[in-house]
TORRODO-302720 format. One record per residue (C-alpha): residue number from 1; x, y, z; residue in one letter. Coordinates in steps of 0.05 Angstrom, whole numbers. Layout:
// residues N
<k: NUM&px: X&py: Y&pz: Z&r: a>
...
// end
This chain:
// residues 351
<k: 1&px: -226&py: 1282&pz: 542&r: m>
<k: 2&px: -250&py: 1335&pz: 577&r: q>
<k: 3&px: -184&py: 1383&pz: 575&r: t>
<k: 4&px: -177&py: 1363&pz: 507&r: t>
<k: 5&px: -244&py: 1393&pz: 492&r: k>
<k: 6&px: -221&py: 1458&pz: 511&r: y>
<k: 7&px: -155&py: 1468&pz: 490&r: a>
<k: 8&px: -156&py: 1509&pz: 430&r: s>
<k: 9&px: -217&py: 1563&pz: 476&r: v>
<k: 10&px: -176&py: 1573&pz: 538&r: l>
<k: 11&px: -117&py: 1610&pz: 496&r: p>
<k: 12&px: -158&py: 1650&pz: 463&r: k>
<k: 13&px: -207&py: 1668&pz: 517&r: i>
<k: 14&px: -129&py: 1679&pz: 557&r: s>
<k: 15&px: -116&py: 1737&pz: 508&r: v>
<k: 16&px: -178&py: 1766&pz: 510&r: e>
<k: 17&px: -173&py: 1769&pz: 575&r: r>
<k: 18&px: -111&py: 1809&pz: 576&r: s>
<k: 19&px: -143&py: 1862&pz: 532&r: k>
<k: 20&px: -200&py: 1872&pz: 586&r: l>
<k: 21&px: -193&py: 1949&pz: 619&r: l>
<k: 22&px: -173&py: 1948&pz: 693&r: n>
<k: 23&px: -224&py: 1985&pz: 751&r: e>
<k: 24&px: -164&py: 2041&pz: 756&r: a>
<k: 25&px: -178&py: 2053&pz: 676&r: k>
<k: 26&px: -259&py: 2063&pz: 690&r: l>
<k: 27&px: -253&py: 2096&pz: 739&r: k>
<k: 28&px: -207&py: 2146&pz: 700&r: a>
<k: 29&px: -258&py: 2145&pz: 639&r: l>
<k: 30&px: -316&py: 2162&pz: 689&r: a>
<k: 31&px: -277&py: 2226&pz: 699&r: e>
<k: 32&px: -289&py: 2256&pz: 628&r: s>
<k: 33&px: -316&py: 2318&pz: 624&r: k>
<k: 34&px: -338&py: 2298&pz: 546&r: t>
<k: 35&px: -355&py: 2247&pz: 499&r: l>
<k: 36&px: -301&py: 2268&pz: 447&r: f>
<k: 37&px: -258&py: 2262&pz: 513&r: d>
<k: 38&px: -281&py: 2197&pz: 540&r: f>
<k: 39&px: -277&py: 2156&pz: 460&r: a>
<k: 40&px: -209&py: 2194&pz: 456&r: s>
<k: 41&px: -190&py: 2152&pz: 511&r: q>
<k: 42&px: -207&py: 2090&pz: 487&r: l>
<k: 43&px: -162&py: 2098&pz: 428&r: r>
<k: 44&px: -113&py: 2043&pz: 442&r: d>
<k: 45&px: -159&py: 1999&pz: 465&r: t>
<k: 46&px: -201&py: 1936&pz: 437&r: p>
<k: 47&px: -258&py: 1982&pz: 425&r: y>
<k: 48&px: -214&py: 2020&pz: 373&r: q>
<k: 49&px: -240&py: 1993&pz: 320&r: e>
<k: 50&px: -314&py: 2004&pz: 325&r: q>
<k: 51&px: -302&py: 2073&pz: 354&r: l>
<k: 52&px: -273&py: 2091&pz: 277&r: g>
<k: 53&px: -337&py: 2071&pz: 260&r: h>
<k: 54&px: -375&py: 2121&pz: 292&r: v>
<k: 55&px: -397&py: 2181&pz: 256&r: t>
<k: 56&px: -409&py: 2254&pz: 287&r: p>
<k: 57&px: -436&py: 2280&pz: 329&r: p>
<k: 58&px: -423&py: 2227&pz: 378&r: l>
<k: 59&px: -483&py: 2200&pz: 427&r: t>
<k: 60&px: -487&py: 2160&pz: 484&r: g>
<k: 61&px: -525&py: 2118&pz: 444&r: r>
<k: 62&px: -479&py: 2109&pz: 385&r: k>
<k: 63&px: -422&py: 2101&pz: 431&r: l>
<k: 64&px: -463&py: 2051&pz: 469&r: e>
<k: 65&px: -470&py: 2009&pz: 400&r: r>
<k: 66&px: -405&py: 2010&pz: 377&r: a>
<k: 67&px: -391&py: 1968&pz: 455&r: f>
<k: 68&px: -442&py: 1923&pz: 444&r: n>
<k: 69&px: -405&py: 1909&pz: 367&r: e>
<k: 70&px: -347&py: 1891&pz: 392&r: n>
<k: 71&px: -383&py: 1847&pz: 452&r: l>
<k: 72&px: -417&py: 1813&pz: 400&r: i>
<k: 73&px: -341&py: 1798&pz: 358&r: e>
<k: 74&px: -323&py: 1765&pz: 426&r: t>
<k: 75&px: -377&py: 1723&pz: 426&r: y>
<k: 76&px: -364&py: 1702&pz: 348&r: l>
<k: 77&px: -289&py: 1703&pz: 371&r: k>
<k: 78&px: -302&py: 1645&pz: 427&r: i>
<k: 79&px: -354&py: 1615&pz: 402&r: i>
<k: 80&px: -304&py: 1589&pz: 340&r: k>
<k: 81&px: -266&py: 1558&pz: 386&r: y>
<k: 82&px: -304&py: 1525&pz: 433&r: s>
<k: 83&px: -323&py: 1455&pz: 436&r: p>
<k: 84&px: -387&py: 1432&pz: 397&r: p>
<k: 85&px: -435&py: 1417&pz: 451&r: r>
<k: 86&px: -406&py: 1485&pz: 485&r: a>
<k: 87&px: -427&py: 1519&pz: 424&r: v>
<k: 88&px: -501&py: 1505&pz: 417&r: r>
<k: 89&px: -503&py: 1530&pz: 493&r: y>
<k: 90&px: -466&py: 1588&pz: 475&r: l>
<k: 91&px: -509&py: 1604&pz: 414&r: d>
<k: 92&px: -551&py: 1641&pz: 471&r: l>
<k: 93&px: -519&py: 1700&pz: 473&r: y>
<k: 94&px: -526&py: 1704&pz: 403&r: l>
<k: 95&px: -599&py: 1681&pz: 402&r: w>
<k: 96&px: -609&py: 1732&pz: 453&r: r>
<k: 97&px: -582&py: 1794&pz: 405&r: l>
<k: 98&px: -632&py: 1764&pz: 350&r: e>
<k: 99&px: -689&py: 1772&pz: 397&r: a>
<k: 100&px: -665&py: 1834&pz: 417&r: e>
<k: 101&px: -666&py: 1847&pz: 337&r: n>
<k: 102&px: -733&py: 1825&pz: 325&r: v>
<k: 103&px: -761&py: 1872&pz: 378&r: k>
<k: 104&px: -731&py: 1934&pz: 355&r: t>
<k: 105&px: -762&py: 1909&pz: 287&r: l>
<k: 106&px: -823&py: 1917&pz: 320&r: i>
<k: 107&px: -819&py: 1978&pz: 351&r: r>
<k: 108&px: -794&py: 2016&pz: 293&r: a>
<k: 109&px: -848&py: 1991&pz: 251&r: a>
<k: 110&px: -893&py: 2016&pz: 300&r: n>
<k: 111&px: -854&py: 2076&pz: 295&r: a>
<k: 112&px: -864&py: 2083&pz: 221&r: k>
<k: 113&px: -787&py: 2084&pz: 212&r: l>
<k: 114&px: -757&py: 2081&pz: 142&r: s>
<k: 115&px: -729&py: 2001&pz: 124&r: p>
<k: 116&px: -661&py: 2042&pz: 130&r: e>
<k: 117&px: -670&py: 2075&pz: 196&r: q>
<k: 118&px: -694&py: 2003&pz: 220&r: r>
<k: 119&px: -639&py: 1966&pz: 197&r: l>
<k: 120&px: -588&py: 2018&pz: 225&r: s>
<k: 121&px: -619&py: 2002&pz: 293&r: k>
<k: 122&px: -603&py: 1921&pz: 296&r: i>
<k: 123&px: -537&py: 1875&pz: 290&r: y>
<k: 124&px: -533&py: 1849&pz: 224&r: l>
<k: 125&px: -473&py: 1808&pz: 247&r: s>
<k: 126&px: -508&py: 1770&pz: 286&r: v>
<k: 127&px: -552&py: 1753&pz: 229&r: e>
<k: 128&px: -500&py: 1739&pz: 190&r: k>
<k: 129&px: -479&py: 1685&pz: 235&r: y>
<k: 130&px: -546&py: 1648&pz: 228&r: f>
<k: 131&px: -556&py: 1665&pz: 160&r: g>
<k: 132&px: -615&py: 1710&pz: 166&r: r>
<k: 133&px: -597&py: 1775&pz: 136&r: v>
<k: 134&px: -644&py: 1773&pz: 78&r: a>
<k: 135&px: -706&py: 1756&pz: 137&r: l>
<k: 136&px: -684&py: 1818&pz: 172&r: m>
<k: 137&px: -686&py: 1855&pz: 113&r: e>
<k: 138&px: -750&py: 1829&pz: 93&r: e>
<k: 139&px: -783&py: 1853&pz: 165&r: a>
<k: 140&px: -760&py: 1915&pz: 149&r: a>
<k: 141&px: -792&py: 1930&pz: 97&r: k>
<k: 142&px: -854&py: 1907&pz: 124&r: a>
<k: 143&px: -903&py: 1970&pz: 132&r: s>
<k: 144&px: -935&py: 1947&pz: 197&r: t>
<k: 145&px: -924&py: 1908&pz: 260&r: v>
<k: 146&px: -977&py: 1855&pz: 233&r: t>
<k: 147&px: -933&py: 1849&pz: 174&r: q>
<k: 148&px: -865&py: 1836&pz: 218&r: v>
<k: 149&px: -899&py: 1787&pz: 247&r: v>
<k: 150&px: -918&py: 1749&pz: 183&r: q>
<k: 151&px: -847&py: 1748&pz: 164&r: t>
<k: 152&px: -825&py: 1718&pz: 221&r: f>
<k: 153&px: -883&py: 1665&pz: 222&r: k>
<k: 154&px: -837&py: 1607&pz: 206&r: s>
<k: 155&px: -791&py: 1623&pz: 244&r: t>
<k: 156&px: -779&py: 1601&pz: 321&r: e>
<k: 157&px: -807&py: 1673&pz: 339&r: f>
<k: 158&px: -874&py: 1655&pz: 303&r: g>
<k: 159&px: -909&py: 1626&pz: 367&r: g>
<k: 160&px: -894&py: 1680&pz: 410&r: a>
<k: 161&px: -900&py: 1745&pz: 360&r: l>
<k: 162&px: -975&py: 1708&pz: 342&r: a>
<k: 163&px: -988&py: 1708&pz: 410&r: t>
<k: 164&px: -960&py: 1781&pz: 429&r: g>
<k: 165&px: -1003&py: 1810&pz: 372&r: l>
<k: 166&px: -1068&py: 1792&pz: 403&r: k>
<k: 167&px: -1049&py: 1834&pz: 455&r: s>
<k: 168&px: -1013&py: 1890&pz: 415&r: f>
<k: 169&px: -1088&py: 1903&pz: 371&r: e>
<k: 170&px: -1123&py: 1902&pz: 442&r: e>
<k: 171&px: -1074&py: 1953&pz: 479&r: t>
<k: 172&px: -1038&py: 1984&pz: 416&r: g>
<k: 173&px: -976&py: 1973&pz: 464&r: s>
<k: 174&px: -911&py: 1942&pz: 431&r: a>
<k: 175&px: -891&py: 1922&pz: 501&r: i>
<k: 176&px: -934&py: 1865&pz: 500&r: m>
<k: 177&px: -893&py: 1833&pz: 442&r: l>
<k: 178&px: -829&py: 1851&pz: 473&r: d>
<k: 179&px: -853&py: 1803&pz: 543&r: v>
<k: 180&px: -872&py: 1747&pz: 501&r: y>
<k: 181&px: -805&py: 1745&pz: 458&r: v>
<k: 182&px: -769&py: 1748&pz: 531&r: d>
<k: 183&px: -802&py: 1692&pz: 558&r: a>
<k: 184&px: -791&py: 1651&pz: 492&r: l>
<k: 185&px: -721&py: 1666&pz: 498&r: f>
<k: 186&px: -718&py: 1644&pz: 578&r: f>
<k: 187&px: -754&py: 1581&pz: 557&r: e>
<k: 188&px: -690&py: 1566&pz: 507&r: k>
<k: 189&px: -652&py: 1592&pz: 563&r: f>
<k: 190&px: -680&py: 1532&pz: 601&r: y>
<k: 191&px: -685&py: 1487&pz: 554&r: k>
<k: 192&px: -611&py: 1485&pz: 521&r: t>
<k: 193&px: -576&py: 1489&pz: 593&r: y>
<k: 194&px: -617&py: 1422&pz: 613&r: k>
<k: 195&px: -593&py: 1391&pz: 550&r: k>
<k: 196&px: -515&py: 1407&pz: 571&r: l>
<k: 197&px: -475&py: 1344&pz: 586&r: p>
<k: 198&px: -482&py: 1325&pz: 666&r: r>
<k: 199&px: -406&py: 1344&pz: 681&r: r>
<k: 200&px: -425&py: 1417&pz: 643&r: e>
<k: 201&px: -485&py: 1420&pz: 684&r: k>
<k: 202&px: -454&py: 1446&pz: 760&r: p>
<k: 203&px: -411&py: 1501&pz: 721&r: h>
<k: 204&px: -465&py: 1533&pz: 686&r: a>
<k: 205&px: -530&py: 1528&pz: 739&r: i>
<k: 206&px: -516&py: 1594&pz: 768&r: l>
<k: 207&px: -511&py: 1632&pz: 703&r: y>
<k: 208&px: -582&py: 1590&pz: 686&r: a>
<k: 209&px: -613&py: 1603&pz: 753&r: r>
<k: 210&px: -603&py: 1669&pz: 759&r: l>
<k: 211&px: -616&py: 1683&pz: 693&r: g>
<k: 212&px: -687&py: 1651&pz: 688&r: i>
<k: 213&px: -708&py: 1658&pz: 767&r: d>
<k: 214&px: -691&py: 1736&pz: 757&r: g>
<k: 215&px: -725&py: 1745&pz: 699&r: f>
<k: 216&px: -796&py: 1722&pz: 726&r: v>
<k: 217&px: -784&py: 1757&pz: 793&r: l>
<k: 218&px: -761&py: 1831&pz: 760&r: f>
<k: 219&px: -819&py: 1824&pz: 703&r: t>
<k: 220&px: -874&py: 1795&pz: 754&r: l>
<k: 221&px: -861&py: 1854&pz: 802&r: l>
<k: 222&px: -851&py: 1912&pz: 748&r: r>
<k: 223&px: -921&py: 1884&pz: 719&r: a>
<k: 224&px: -952&py: 1883&pz: 801&r: k>
<k: 225&px: -928&py: 1959&pz: 795&r: n>
<k: 226&px: -970&py: 1968&pz: 732&r: l>
<k: 227&px: -1031&py: 1930&pz: 753&r: n>
<k: 228&px: -1026&py: 1883&pz: 691&r: y>
<k: 229&px: -1074&py: 1834&pz: 685&r: d>
<k: 230&px: -1057&py: 1752&pz: 717&r: p>
<k: 231&px: -1086&py: 1721&pz: 674&r: n>
<k: 232&px: -1044&py: 1762&pz: 625&r: w>
<k: 233&px: -978&py: 1752&pz: 677&r: l>
<k: 234&px: -991&py: 1672&pz: 666&r: r>
<k: 235&px: -986&py: 1676&pz: 590&r: l>
<k: 236&px: -918&py: 1708&pz: 595&r: i>
<k: 237&px: -876&py: 1669&pz: 651&r: v>
<k: 238&px: -840&py: 1611&pz: 627&r: p>
<k: 239&px: -854&py: 1549&pz: 649&r: q>
<k: 240&px: -795&py: 1520&pz: 676&r: s>
<k: 241&px: -750&py: 1555&pz: 734&r: t>
<k: 242&px: -697&py: 1530&pz: 789&r: f>
<k: 243&px: -712&py: 1561&pz: 853&r: k>
<k: 244&px: -788&py: 1590&pz: 849&r: l>
<k: 245&px: -836&py: 1544&pz: 851&r: g>
<k: 246&px: -910&py: 1542&pz: 822&r: k>
<k: 247&px: -945&py: 1561&pz: 889&r: k>
<k: 248&px: -894&py: 1632&pz: 896&r: e>
<k: 249&px: -902&py: 1647&pz: 832&r: i>
<k: 250&px: -987&py: 1643&pz: 825&r: e>
<k: 251&px: -976&py: 1680&pz: 896&r: g>
<k: 252&px: -943&py: 1737&pz: 864&r: i>
<k: 253&px: -983&py: 1733&pz: 804&r: i>
<k: 254&px: -1048&py: 1742&pz: 848&r: t>
<k: 255&px: -1021&py: 1792&pz: 902&r: a>
<k: 256&px: -1065&py: 1847&pz: 904&r: l>
<k: 257&px: -1004&py: 1902&pz: 890&r: n>
<k: 258&px: -936&py: 1909&pz: 889&r: f>
<k: 259&px: -924&py: 1918&pz: 957&r: e>
<k: 260&px: -971&py: 1847&pz: 968&r: a>
<k: 261&px: -924&py: 1816&pz: 911&r: a>
<k: 262&px: -855&py: 1838&pz: 938&r: l>
<k: 263&px: -872&py: 1808&pz: 1013&r: k>
<k: 264&px: -876&py: 1739&pz: 980&r: i>
<k: 265&px: -814&py: 1753&pz: 939&r: v>
<k: 266&px: -783&py: 1760&pz: 997&r: q>
<k: 267&px: -805&py: 1689&pz: 1034&r: t>
<k: 268&px: -762&py: 1660&pz: 969&r: t>
<k: 269&px: -691&py: 1643&pz: 961&r: e>
<k: 270&px: -684&py: 1705&pz: 936&r: y>
<k: 271&px: -700&py: 1753&pz: 984&r: a>
<k: 272&px: -633&py: 1778&pz: 1004&r: k>
<k: 273&px: -637&py: 1818&pz: 936&r: y>
<k: 274&px: -700&py: 1853&pz: 955&r: f>
<k: 275&px: -694&py: 1888&pz: 1015&r: e>
<k: 276&px: -722&py: 1957&pz: 1015&r: r>
<k: 277&px: -722&py: 2022&pz: 1045&r: s>
<k: 278&px: -783&py: 2066&pz: 1052&r: p>
<k: 279&px: -754&py: 2121&pz: 1012&r: e>
<k: 280&px: -749&py: 2070&pz: 942&r: e>
<k: 281&px: -802&py: 2066&pz: 895&r: t>
<k: 282&px: -823&py: 2004&pz: 863&r: p>
<k: 283&px: -782&py: 2008&pz: 802&r: e>
<k: 284&px: -712&py: 2039&pz: 852&r: d>
<k: 285&px: -732&py: 1966&pz: 887&r: t>
<k: 286&px: -731&py: 1921&pz: 820&r: v>
<k: 287&px: -678&py: 1961&pz: 792&r: a>
<k: 288&px: -631&py: 1945&pz: 851&r: k>
<k: 289&px: -645&py: 1877&pz: 853&r: a>
<k: 290&px: -627&py: 1874&pz: 779&r: e>
<k: 291&px: -563&py: 1907&pz: 799&r: k>
<k: 292&px: -543&py: 1854&pz: 856&r: a>
<k: 293&px: -560&py: 1792&pz: 810&r: f>
<k: 294&px: -501&py: 1804&pz: 766&r: r>
<k: 295&px: -461&py: 1833&pz: 817&r: n>
<k: 296&px: -463&py: 1754&pz: 840&r: t>
<k: 297&px: -457&py: 1735&pz: 775&r: l>
<k: 298&px: -390&py: 1780&pz: 765&r: l>
<k: 299&px: -360&py: 1765&pz: 834&r: q>
<k: 300&px: -367&py: 1688&pz: 821&r: h>
<k: 301&px: -341&py: 1688&pz: 761&r: a>
<k: 302&px: -279&py: 1736&pz: 783&r: l>
<k: 303&px: -270&py: 1681&pz: 844&r: r>
<k: 304&px: -272&py: 1621&pz: 795&r: n>
<k: 305&px: -232&py: 1650&pz: 746&r: k>
<k: 306&px: -165&py: 1596&pz: 759&r: i>
<k: 307&px: -212&py: 1545&pz: 777&r: h>
<k: 308&px: -262&py: 1539&pz: 726&r: e>
<k: 309&px: -216&py: 1516&pz: 666&r: i>
<k: 310&px: -243&py: 1451&pz: 636&r: f>
<k: 311&px: -300&py: 1461&pz: 621&r: n>
<k: 312&px: -356&py: 1521&pz: 602&r: i>
<k: 313&px: -345&py: 1556&pz: 666&r: g>
<k: 314&px: -292&py: 1578&pz: 640&r: a>
<k: 315&px: -325&py: 1615&pz: 580&r: i>
<k: 316&px: -384&py: 1635&pz: 612&r: l>
<k: 317&px: -340&py: 1675&pz: 676&r: g>
<k: 318&px: -301&py: 1708&pz: 621&r: f>
<k: 319&px: -359&py: 1732&pz: 574&r: i>
<k: 320&px: -398&py: 1754&pz: 650&r: t>
<k: 321&px: -328&py: 1795&pz: 662&r: i>
<k: 322&px: -332&py: 1816&pz: 586&r: k>
<k: 323&px: -405&py: 1839&pz: 593&r: e>
<k: 324&px: -395&py: 1874&pz: 652&r: a>
<k: 325&px: -337&py: 1926&pz: 617&r: e>
<k: 326&px: -393&py: 1932&pz: 557&r: v>
<k: 327&px: -437&py: 1963&pz: 608&r: h>
<k: 328&px: -389&py: 2003&pz: 655&r: n>
<k: 329&px: -365&py: 2024&pz: 592&r: l>
<k: 330&px: -439&py: 2050&pz: 562&r: s>
<k: 331&px: -452&py: 2079&pz: 630&r: a>
<k: 332&px: -399&py: 2121&pz: 629&r: i>
<k: 333&px: -419&py: 2146&pz: 550&r: a>
<k: 334&px: -494&py: 2162&pz: 583&r: l>
<k: 335&px: -467&py: 2181&pz: 641&r: g>
<k: 336&px: -421&py: 2228&pz: 616&r: v>
<k: 337&px: -479&py: 2249&pz: 562&r: e>
<k: 338&px: -521&py: 2275&pz: 615&r: g>
<k: 339&px: -472&py: 2312&pz: 654&r: g>
<k: 340&px: -470&py: 2263&pz: 714&r: m>
<k: 341&px: -417&py: 2276&pz: 774&r: k>
<k: 342&px: -356&py: 2221&pz: 766&r: p>
<k: 343&px: -380&py: 2195&pz: 838&r: d>
<k: 344&px: -453&py: 2190&pz: 811&r: v>
<k: 345&px: -426&py: 2159&pz: 744&r: i>
<k: 346&px: -381&py: 2103&pz: 780&r: r>
<k: 347&px: -433&py: 2093&pz: 833&r: n>
<k: 348&px: -467&py: 2056&pz: 765&r: q>
<k: 349&px: -406&py: 2013&pz: 748&r: l>
<k: 350&px: -404&py: 1937&pz: 763&r: q>
<k: 351&px: -332&py: 1931&pz: 799&r: l>
// end
């Protein structure tokens, strides 16, 4: 029975949920004068262990990494107790981080960082889960971007990296490789969603739909703002979407400029996310929409945390809330480091 399948993971979710920081705590953290003050206030929280490994001097990026390590640890705890069919879907969260590891190694190779520096920038705990630590260590030793790509030739990343390498060789920009890896992830995301049992899909569809359709819209609008070649854009768009038709996508791709593309987006199911004020830059508009997408998912998770119990929605909802907390802590750390006023920092939080 469905209730039996989730009997092991629900108590674990309950325990992890009890560790979440409340809104008052986050707002108090935003008042921190220094990073040391900020980190000190997290000593008696679940982040204490990871923060204990941060070497001085403290920086916003070091703290952000510690928070992400805690998030990965949480993923692993939840996956360990989840039913097998849910695990195949939940593995996407770790695979997304592995994709980030691959992109990081490519950028690091392009920047000529040492192997030690490269390894320090990736999340090896993810690679331990997938059994690919040795592969990542080999990639970290590659002297060129081409050699990094060659290292991943026989993995799921092989095809996307080989295609991206051609663009990299033409332009010298590693961003091209990043986008091909991102597109690969969202193709995998869609296929994995489709393989969920029929009764689980309604509990996962909003997370999948906003994730995949959002990636397409954000990527294409940013590309139009930078005047990228439409032929290249067709290569990086995932073939499968939920509420975006092929005609709409092609219209955005071939639009004359950002403004024309935005008008097409404003005729889609997602129009409400892309309202624009006259003083906004194109990037402001896209960033605001991204935040609104994330907030929709967070509010959905918060509303349904009592109703979503014996299905995958219970797990996805908790993970969404935990990810929002990590986002908030990172935003506070970077804001404090940058000398932002508390009210400006609070405005960046997902609450």
